[in-house]
C-alpha positions in Angstrom: -17.9 33.4 -4.7 -20.3 30.4 -5.9 -19.8 28.3 -8.3 -23.3 28.0 -10.9 -23.4 25.5 -13.9 -27.1 24.3 -15.3 -27.6 20.4 -15.2 -28.0 21.0 -18.5 -24.3 21.9 -18.8 -23.8 19.2 -16.3 -25.6 16.4 -19.4 -24.4 17.8 -21.7 -20.1 17.5 -19.9 -21.2 13.9 -18.5 -22.5 13.1 -22.2 -19.4 14.6 -24.5 -16.9 13.1 -22.1 -17.1 12.2 -18.4 -13.0 12.7 -18.3 -13.6 16.6 -18.9 -15.7 17.2 -15.9 -14.1 14.5 -13.8 -10.9 17.2 -14.7 -12.9 20.4 -14.1 -14.1 18.2 -10.7 -10.7 18.0 -9.5 -8.8 20.9 -10.4 -11.7 23.2 -8.8 -11.2 21.0 -5.5 -7.3 21.7 -5.6 -8.0 24.9 -6.5 -10.5 25.1 -3.1 -13.2 26.7 -5.7 -15.4 23.4 -4.4 -15.7 20.9 -2.0 -15.3 17.2 -1.6 -18.8 16.9 -1.7 -19.9 19.5 -4.3 -17.4 17.6 -6.3 -18.6 14.4 -5.8 -22.2 16.0 -7.2 -20.6 17.1 -9.9 -18.8 14.4 -11.4 -21.7 11.4 -10.5 -19.0 9.6 -7.9 -19.2 8.2 -4.8 -16.4 9.8 -2.1 -14.0 7.6 -2.9 -15.0 7.4 -6.2 -13.4 10.1 -6.5 -10.3 10.1 -3.7 -9.6 7.8 -6.5 -9.2 10.0 -9.3 -7.4 13.0 -6.7 -5.0 10.5 -6.0 -5.2 9.5 -10.9 -3.7 12.8 -11.2 -1.2 13.1 -8.2 -3.6 15.7 -6.1 -4.1 16.0 -2.9 -7.5 14.5 -0.5 -7.9 17.3 1.8 -6.5 20.6 2.2 -5.3 22.0 5.6 -4.0 25.8 6.6 -0.8 24.6 8.0 -0.4 28.4 9.3 -4.1 28.9 10.8 -3.5 24.5 12.4 -0.1 25.5 13.8 -1.6 29.2 15.4 -4.1 27.3 17.3 -1.4 24.3 18.0 0.9 26.8 19.3 -1.6 28.5 21.1 -3.3 25.9 23.0 0.5 24.6 24.4 1.2 27.9 25.1 -1.8 27.8 26.9 -0.8 24.3 29.1 0.5 24.6 33.0 3.9 24.4 32.5 5.9 21.6 34.4 8.9 22.0 36.4 12.2 20.6 34.6 14.3 20.8 38.2 16.0 17.8 39.7 13.0 16.7 41.4 11.8 14.6 38.8 14.5 12.6 37.9 15.8 10.1 40.4 18.8 8.0 40.4 18.8 4.6 40.9 
């Protein structure tokens, strides 16, 4: 779903209260409604400045889908050749 905010509305928000626009951008980013690129554009900040605002609000800089990430990793591991665990790999001194 696309979120369209007219430039005129953004300009009004920036003039009225920059903090409100920053809060909106941070919350939309945190809710995965917009990406970091869109959030930085919305605020007029650099990526580093926006990440600083996320930090001030106790919000994460990145979002990972852990279920998808782990599923891919488990699939990769399952496809790796298995190494035998017999005694031939252990040498006693």
